[in-house]
C-alpha positions as CSV (number, residue, x, y, z in Angstrom):
1,M,-0.4,-17.9,15.3
2,N,-1.8,-17.5,12.2
3,T,-3.7,-13.7,12.0
4,S,-6.1,-13.5,9.5
5,V,-6.4,-9.7,8.0
6,S,-9.9,-8.3,6.3
7,I,-9.7,-4.4,5.4
8,L,-13.3,-2.5,5.7
9,A,-12.0,1.4,7.0
10,E,-13.7,4.5,6.8
11,I,-11.3,7.0,5.8
12,P,-12.1,11.0,6.8
13,E,-14.3,13.0,3.8
14,D,-11.1,15.3,2.9
15,L,-8.9,12.3,2.1
16,H,-11.8,10.7,0.5
17,E,-11.7,14.0,-1.5
18,S,-8.5,14.0,-2.4
19,L,-8.3,10.3,-3.4
20,K,-11.1,11.4,-6.1
21,S,-9.6,14.1,-7.5
22,Y,-6.2,11.9,-7.9
23,L,-8.1,9.0,-9.5
24,D,-9.0,11.5,-12.3
25,S,-6.0,12.6,-13.2
26,H,-4.7,9.8,-12.9
27,P,-6.7,7.3,-15.3
28,D,-3.5,4.5,-14.3
29,W,-4.1,4.2,-11.1
30,D,-6.7,3.0,-9.3
31,Q,-8.2,2.6,-5.5
32,D,-6.3,-0.9,-4.6
33,R,-3.3,0.2,-6.5
34,I,-3.2,3.4,-4.3
35,F,-4.2,0.9,-0.7
36,A,-1.3,-1.0,-1.5
37,A,1.1,1.3,-2.5
38,A,0.0,3.4,1.0
39,L,0.1,0.4,2.5
40,S,3.5,-1.1,1.8
41,L,5.2,2.2,2.0
42,F,3.6,2.7,5.8
43,L,5.1,-0.7,6.7
44,L,8.2,-0.1,5.6
45,Q,8.5,3.1,7.7
46,N,7.4,1.8,9.9
47,G,8.4,-2.0,10.4
48,D,12.0,-3.0,11.5
49,S,14.7,-5.9,10.6
50,S,16.1,-6.9,13.6
51,T,15.2,-11.1,12.8
52,P,15.2,-13.1,10.2
53,E,10.9,-12.6,9.7
54,A,11.1,-9.4,9.9
55,S,13.9,-8.9,7.3
56,Q,11.4,-11.1,5.2
57,N,8.8,-9.2,5.0
58,Y,10.1,-6.0,5.1
59,R,11.5,-7.5,1.9
60,R,8.5,-9.0,0.7
61,A,6.6,-4.8,1.0
62,A,9.3,-3.3,-0.7
63,R,9.1,-5.5,-3.2
64,V,5.2,-5.1,-3.4
65,Y,5.9,-1.3,-2.7
66,L,8.3,-1.0,-5.7
67,E,6.4,-3.6,-7.9
68,T,2.7,-0.7,-7.3
69,L,4.7,2.1,-8.3
70,F,6.3,0.8,-11.0
71,Q,3.5,-1.2,-12.9
72,T,2.2,-0.5,-15.9
73,P,-0.9,0.0,-17.5
74,E,-2.8,-3.3,-18.9
């Protein structure tokens, strides 16, 4: 099964204001980097690694999370 994922999401106003405030005070971060970190962390916290495929997906999410956190400004 091939699943297509497209993200267009509305977020609560309070979260939007928090995001804007964070971005204002952390110029080395951008919206895409924050969403990648947040989504990969969610998948790490809620995923499982009970099958080989699930384990591979877990490692992929972990790699994205760590790369996103430790990314240096260009």
